[in-house]
C-alpha positions in Angstrom: 102.2 107.1 91.7 100.9 103.6 90.8 97.2 102.7 91.2 97.2 98.9 92.0 93.7 98.5 90.5 92.1 98.5 87.1 88.7 99.7 88.5 87.3 102.2 86.0 85.6 104.0 88.9 88.9 104.5 90.9 90.7 105.6 87.8 88.0 108.2 87.1 88.1 109.5 90.6 91.9 109.9 90.6 91.7 111.7 87.2 89.0 114.0 88.5 91.4 114.8 91.4 94.1 115.8 88.9 96.5 113.1 90.1 99.2 111.6 87.8 99.5 107.8 88.0 100.0 104.7 86.1 97.7 101.6 86.4 99.2 98.2 87.4 96.6 95.9 88.8 97.6 93.5 91.6 96.9 89.8 91.4 96.4 88.5 94.9 94.4 85.7 96.5 91.2 87.4 97.7 89.8 84.5 99.7 89.0 85.4 103.3 90.8 83.7 106.1 88.7 81.4 108.4 86.4 83.5 110.6 88.0 86.7 109.3 86.2 90.0 110.1 85.0 91.6 106.8 86.6 95.0 107.7 89.9 93.3 108.6 89.7 91.4 105.3 89.2 94.5 103.1 92.2 96.3 104.7 94.4 93.2 104.5 93.6 92.8 100.8 94.4 96.5 100.1 97.8 96.1 101.9 98.5 92.8 100.0 97.8 94.5 96.7 100.0 97.5 97.5 102.9 95.3 98.7 102.6 93.0 95.6 102.8 95.9 93.1 105.5 97.8 95.0 107.7 94.7 95.1 107.3 94.1 91.4 107.0 97.5 89.8 107.7 100.6 92.0 110.6 103.0 91.2 112.5 104.9 93.9 110.2 107.3 95.9 107.1 106.2 93.9 103.9 105.8 95.8 101.6 102.8 95.4 97.8 103.2 96.1 95.7 100.1 96.5 92.1 99.7 97.5 89.5 96.9 97.9 85.7 97.5 98.4 83.2 95.2 99.9 79.5 95.2 100.6 78.5 93.6 103.9 75.2 92.8 105.5 74.5 90.6 108.6 78.3 90.1 108.9 78.5 88.5 105.4 80.4 89.8 102.4 78.5 90.2 99.2 80.9 90.0 96.2 80.2 90.5 92.6 77.2 88.4 91.4 78.1 85.3 89.3 74.9 85.6 87.2 71.5 87.2 87.1 70.1 84.7 89.7 72.8 85.6 92.1 72.3 89.3 91.5 68.6 88.9 92.1 69.2 87.1 95.5 71.6 89.9 96.6 69.2 92.7 95.7 66.3 91.0 97.5 68.5 90.6 100.5 69.4 94.4 100.5 65.8 95.5 99.7 64.4 97.7 102.4 67.5 97.4 104.6 70.7 99.1 105.5 74.1 97.6 104.6 77.7 98.8 104.9 80.1 99.4 102.1 83.7 99.3 103.3 86.8 100.3 101.3 90.2 99.2 102.6 93.0 101.6 101.4 96.7 101.2 101.6 99.3 103.8 100.5 102.9 102.7 100.5 106.1 104.5 99.3 109.0 102.9 97.7 112.5 103.5 99.1 114.0 106.7 97.7 117.3 104.9 96.7 116.2 101.4 95.7 113.4 100.3 93.4 110.8 97.8 94.5 111.7 98.1 98.2 109.4 99.6 100.9 110.8 102.8 102.4 112.4 102.2 105.8 111.4 105.7 107.0 107.6 105.1 107.0 105.2 102.3 107.3 102.4 102.0 104.8 99.3 104.0 105.6 96.2 101.9 105.7 92.6 102.5 106.8 89.0 101.4 106.2 86.3 103.8 105.2 82.7 102.7 106.0 79.4 104.0 104.6 76.0 102.8 105.5 73.6 102.6 102.6 69.8 102.1 102.9 67.7 100.7 100.0 64.1 101.3 99.3 61.9 98.2 99.5 62.1 96.8 96.0 59.5 94.9 94.0 60.5 91.9 91.9 59.7 94.1 88.8 62.2 96.8 90.0 64.8 94.2 90.7 64.3 92.5 87.3 64.4 95.9 85.5 67.7 96.8 87.2 69.2 93.4 86.4 68.1 93.8 82.7 70.1 97.1 82.6 73.3 95.0 83.0 74.7 97.4 85.6 74.8 95.0 88.6 76.9 92.3 87.1 80.4 93.7 87.8 79.8 95.3 91.1 80.0 94.1 94.7 76.6 93.8 96.2 75.1 93.8 92.6 74.6 97.6 92.4 76.4 100.8 91.5 75.5 103.9 93.4 76.9 106.2 90.7 74.6 104.9 88.0 71.0 103.7 87.7 71.3 101.9 91.0 71.8 105.1 92.9 68.8 106.7 91.2 66.5 103.6 91.5 67.5 101.7 94.7 69.1 103.9 97.2 66.9 105.7 99.8 69.9 107.3 101.7 73.5 107.0 102.8 75.4 107.9 105.9 79.0 108.5 105.2 81.2 109.1 102.1 79.4 108.8 98.8 82.7 108.2 96.9 83.6 105.4 99.3 80.5 103.5 97.9 81.7 104.4 94.3 85.0 102.6 95.2 87.5 105.1 96.8 87.1 107.6 99.6 89.0 110.2 97.5 89.0 113.1 99.9 90.5 111.0 102.7 93.0 109.5 100.2 94.2 112.9 99.1 94.7 114.0 102.7 96.8 110.8 103.4 98.8 111.4 100.2 99.5 115.0 101.4 100.7 113.6 104.7 103.3 111.6 102.8 
């Protein structure tokens, strides 16, 4: 299997699931289309990543797994913060509210006879997993302390649930915890078994 992502969190989840894979990140344009629904966007990006890596690297019968995770609130996508000021603005926006973390997943199999060609026998499997996350009301001091930890800077929505952010910011979740980490691993394993 190929993981079309270099996310350390996705790599760790797949290792913990005892799956064998190689890592080949996909380079795709992640700009949303005009008026694109965030949940359509995240599934489209996962499918684009899977198709790109399959077409360039997959061997016969090899599976490509791609994923993309977003944080959305009020219909707007919050990406990775560009700097501490951006992270502060995101965390203030999430403070005391519920937002949705969505991961688009695409699983595609290469043709069994021909490398870098999608199997004719099956379509790629794609889906979107959604988890609602509620934050405590955060003080400016709490936000600044979290930003000073450095953790928010490479994460969508400016927080990581598996680290200090989960212990300090999150009041509760409804849905799959691992989806918020970056990959709904239990559902992914079930889809892989279906293949």
